[in-house]
C-alpha positions in Angstrom: -66.4 -24.5 138.3 -64.1 -22.9 140.9 -62.7 -26.0 142.0 -62.5 -27.4 138.7 -60.6 -24.3 137.5 -58.3 -24.7 141.3 -57.2 -28.3 140.1 -56.7 -27.3 136.5 -53.8 -24.3 137.8 -52.6 -27.1 140.2 -52.0 -29.7 137.8 -50.4 -27.5 135.5 -48.0 -25.9 138.0 -47.1 -29.7 138.9 -46.5 -30.0 135.8 -44.6 -27.3 134.8 -42.3 -27.9 138.2 -41.1 -30.7 136.4 -40.4 -29.7 133.1 -36.9 -27.8 134.3 -35.8 -25.5 131.2 -36.3 -27.8 128.0 -34.2 -25.6 125.8 -30.9 -25.8 128.5 -32.0 -29.1 128.3 -31.9 -29.8 125.0 -28.7 -27.6 124.1 -27.0 -29.3 126.9 -27.5 -32.3 124.9 -26.6 -30.6 121.8 -23.5 -29.4 122.5 -22.5 -33.0 123.7 -22.8 -33.9 120.4 -21.5 -30.9 118.7 -18.2 -31.2 121.0 -18.0 -34.9 119.6 -18.7 -33.5 116.1 -16.1 -30.7 115.8 -13.2 -33.8 116.6 -14.2 -35.9 113.9 -14.1 -32.2 112.0 -11.3 -31.4 113.1 -9.8 -35.7 112.2 -11.4 -34.8 108.4 -9.5 -31.3 108.3 -6.3 -33.1 109.2 -6.5 -36.8 107.3 -8.5 -35.2 104.0 -7.1 -32.6 102.4 -3.3 -33.5 103.0 -3.7 -36.7 100.0 -5.8 -33.9 97.9 -3.4 -31.4 98.0 -0.6 -33.5 97.4 -2.5 -35.4 94.3 -2.6 -31.8 92.7 1.3 -31.0 93.5 2.3 -34.2 91.7 -0.8 -33.4 89.1 0.9 -29.6 88.3 4.1 -31.5 88.9 3.7 -34.4 85.9 2.2 -31.5 83.6 5.9 -29.5 83.9 7.8 -32.8 84.0 6.7 -34.9 81.5 9.7 -37.7 81.2 8.3 -38.7 84.4 4.5 -37.6 84.1 3.5 -41.6 84.6 4.9 -42.0 88.0 3.8 -38.7 89.2 -0.2 -39.4 88.1 0.4 -42.8 89.5 1.1 -41.5 93.0 -1.9 -38.8 92.4 -4.4 -41.1 91.9 -3.3 -43.2 95.0 -3.7 -40.1 96.8 -6.4 -39.0 95.7 -7.7 -42.5 95.9 -6.5 -42.8 99.7 -8.4 -39.5 100.5 -11.8 -40.7 98.6 -11.9 -43.9 100.5 -11.4 -41.3 104.1 -13.4 -39.3 103.1 -16.5 -41.8 102.7 -15.6 -42.9 106.2 -16.4 -39.6 107.3 -19.3 -39.3 105.8 -20.5 -42.5 107.0 -20.2 -40.4 110.4 -21.5 -36.9 109.8 -24.8 -38.8 108.5 -24.8 -40.5 111.8 -24.4 -37.6 113.6 -27.0 -35.7 111.2 -29.4 -38.2 112.3 -28.8 -38.2 116.0 -29.3 -34.6 115.7 -32.4 -35.3 114.1 -33.7 -37.3 116.7 -33.0 -34.7 119.5 -35.0 -32.4 117.2 -37.9 -34.4 117.6 -37.8 -35.5 121.5 -37.7 -31.5 122.6 -39.3 -29.8 119.6 -42.7 -29.3 120.5 -41.5 -28.0 124.0 -37.7 -26.2 123.3 -37.6 -23.0 120.7 -33.8 -24.2 119.9 -34.6 -27.7 119.5 -37.9 -26.9 117.0 -35.0 -24.4 114.9 -33.2 -27.8 114.6 -35.7 -29.8 113.9 -36.9 -26.9 110.9 -33.7 -27.0 109.8 -34.5 -30.4 108.1 -37.8 -29.8 106.9 -37.1 -31.3 103.4 -36.2 -34.6 105.0 -39.2 -34.8 107.4 -41.9 -33.3 104.9 -44.6 -30.1 105.0 -47.3 -32.5 106.7 -44.6 -33.5 109.6 -43.1 -30.1 110.4 -47.4 -28.5 110.3 -48.0 -31.5 112.7 -45.6 -30.4 115.1 -45.9 -26.7 114.8 -49.7 -27.5 115.5 -48.3 -28.7 118.8 -46.0 -25.9 119.7 -46.3 -24.0 122.6 -47.2 -20.1 122.1 -43.6 -19.6 122.7 -42.0 -21.8 119.9 -44.3 -20.4 117.3 -43.6 -16.9 118.1 -39.8 -17.9 117.9 -37.6 -17.5 114.6 -38.1 -20.7 113.6 -41.6 -20.6 114.2 -42.7 -17.6 112.2 -40.2 -19.3 109.3 -42.2 -22.5 109.4 -45.2 -21.0 109.5 -44.4 -19.1 106.9 -43.4 -22.5 105.0 -46.2 -24.4 105.6 -48.8 -22.0 104.2 -46.1 -21.2 101.3 -46.0 -23.3 98.0 -42.2 -22.4 97.4 -40.9 -20.7 94.6 -38.9 -23.5 91.6 -38.1 -23.1 88.3 -40.3 -21.2 86.1 -41.6 -18.9 88.6 -40.6 -15.2 88.2 -37.8 -14.2 91.4 -38.4 -12.9 93.8 -36.7 -10.5 95.7 -36.2 -10.0 99.7 -34.7 -7.2 101.9 -31.6 -7.8 102.8 -28.3 -5.1 103.8 -24.3 -5.5 102.8 -21.8 -5.1 105.3 -21.6 -1.4 105.9 -25.5 -1.6 106.9 -27.3 -0.1 103.9 -30.0 -1.6 102.2 -28.9 -3.9 99.2 -30.7 -2.4 96.2 -32.4 -5.1 93.5 -31.8 -3.0 91.2 -28.4 -3.7 90.1 -30.3 -7.4 88.3 -32.9 -5.6 85.9 -31.8 -7.3 82.6 -28.9 -9.2 84.1 -28.4 -12.9 84.4 -28.0 -13.8 87.7 -26.3 -16.2 90.2 -27.1 -16.1 93.6 -25.3 -17.7 96.0 -27.5 -19.1 99.3 -24.2 -19.4 101.9 -21.9 -22.2 102.2 -18.9 -21.2 100.7 -16.9 -23.2 103.1 -18.0 -26.0 101.1 -16.8 -24.6 97.8 -13.0 -24.8 99.4 -13.1 -28.7 100.2 -11.6 -27.6 103.2 -8.7 -26.9 100.8 -8.6 -23.1 99.6 -10.4 -20.2 100.8 -9.7 -18.8 97.7 -11.4 -21.1 95.2 -14.6 -19.8 95.3 -13.9 -16.2 94.5 -12.0 -17.9 92.1 -14.3 -19.3 90.5 -15.9 -16.6 90.3 -14.2 -14.7 88.4 -13.8 -16.9 86.1 -17.6 -17.1 85.5 -17.7 -13.2 85.4 -15.5 -13.4 82.5 -17.6 -16.0 80.6 -20.1 -13.3 80.6 -19.8 -9.7 81.4 -23.8 -9.6 81.7 -23.6 -11.8 84.5 -23.9 -10.5 88.6 -23.3 -12.7 91.2 -25.0 -12.2 94.6 -23.6 -14.1 97.8 -26.2 -14.1 100.6 -25.3 -15.2 103.8 -27.1 -16.7 106.6 -25.4 -14.9 109.4 -27.0 -12.7 112.3 -25.1 -9.9 112.7 -22.9 -7.3 110.3 -19.4 -8.5 112.0 -20.2 -12.4 110.6 -21.1 -10.9 106.9 -17.9 -8.7 107.6 -15.2 -11.6 108.6 -16.7 -14.2 105.5 -15.8 -11.1 103.3 -12.4 -10.9 104.9 -11.9 -14.3 104.6 -12.6 -15.4 101.5 -12.0 -11.5 99.9 -15.2 -11.6 98.0 -15.7 -7.9 98.9 -15.9 -6.8 94.8 -19.2 -8.7 94.6 -23.0 -8.1 95.9 -22.3 -10.0 99.4 -25.8 -10.2 101.0 -27.6 -10.9 104.4 -31.1 -11.2 105.6 -29.1 -11.0 109.4 -31.7 -13.9 109.9 -29.6 -16.7 110.5 -31.1 -20.2 108.6 -34.5 -18.6 108.8 -34.5 -16.1 105.8 -36.6 -15.9 102.8 -34.6 -18.3 100.8 -35.6 -20.9 103.8 -39.3 -20.4 103.6 -39.9 -18.8 99.9 -37.6 -21.0 98.3 -37.4 -23.9 100.2 -33.2 -23.9 100.0 -32.1 -26.5 103.0 -28.5 -27.2 102.1 -26.0 -24.5 101.5 -24.7 -23.6 99.3 -27.9 -24.0 97.1 -27.7 -21.9 93.7 -30.2 -19.7 92.3 -30.0 -19.3 88.6 -32.0 -17.0 86.9 -32.4 -15.5 83.2 -32.5 -12.0 81.8 -36.2 -11.6 81.8 -36.5 -13.0 85.8 -37.0 -16.2 85.5 -35.9 -18.9 87.5 -34.0 -21.2 85.4 -32.4 -23.8 88.0 -32.7 -23.8 91.7 -29.7 -26.7 92.8 -27.8 -27.7 95.5 -23.9 -26.6 95.0 -22.8 -25.4 92.2 -23.9 -27.2 88.9 -21.8 -26.6 86.0 -24.3 -27.5 83.4 -26.7 -25.5 84.6 -24.2 -22.4 84.9 -23.2 -23.5 81.2 -26.8 -22.7 80.3 -27.5 -19.4 82.1 -24.1 -18.1 80.4 -24.8 -18.9 76.8 
């Protein structure tokens, strides 16, 4: 028995000595992909927004100068077509990048906590059964990580959906105080789960708040809450300043992608919007802003 135990310990030591640091190895490869993708996104910002900005300017000028409106609108249409063509090409590159990240995560997910986290962030595309199998194979270190705990909750929980009662969660505001959910009692609620950058289309950081202000103008009984997937209060404060959203309730669980909105509601894409009626019922959950759902909520 002692010989068998000694052999097992020796074998484990040999295996572990050859493994290196899976987290470091994964992060090095991920950084290579991130750097390449950052360069791609820089090209995105340089090449796509100018087309749409020019189109918007032409459309505005057309409204102000009806005598040359046809010519200006033709230019605007051409600019939008060019922008959409470039955007379509970049979307294919983006999809390829995400597939590559998923493949890399799958390779390391059973031994590297960061890789498991990246895999968890693709949970809807891989399915709950696959995630459960991976969690079962994962090391104790991974299961006790933030991503591992979120995955366990997600696997064991039936995610909330349309028709369920909205469930609140512990969150704090930028000043570090606990958020008081009593502000939503008897109110209609639109909860924005991060993703403000996506709402700007890379062009105008004031676009989200102008949209929110417009909704508030339609219904004074509406409460708009913006939940940021931040890891610290500095990030929360920075986002508030960047987008000028300080007059709205801005909250965070400070858990990044592993908060309640991910495991209890199943939110993956940001922004994901949760629409709650006055009696606390979830009317809809949509990826991105859905104008039809907004209209239904505000009617």
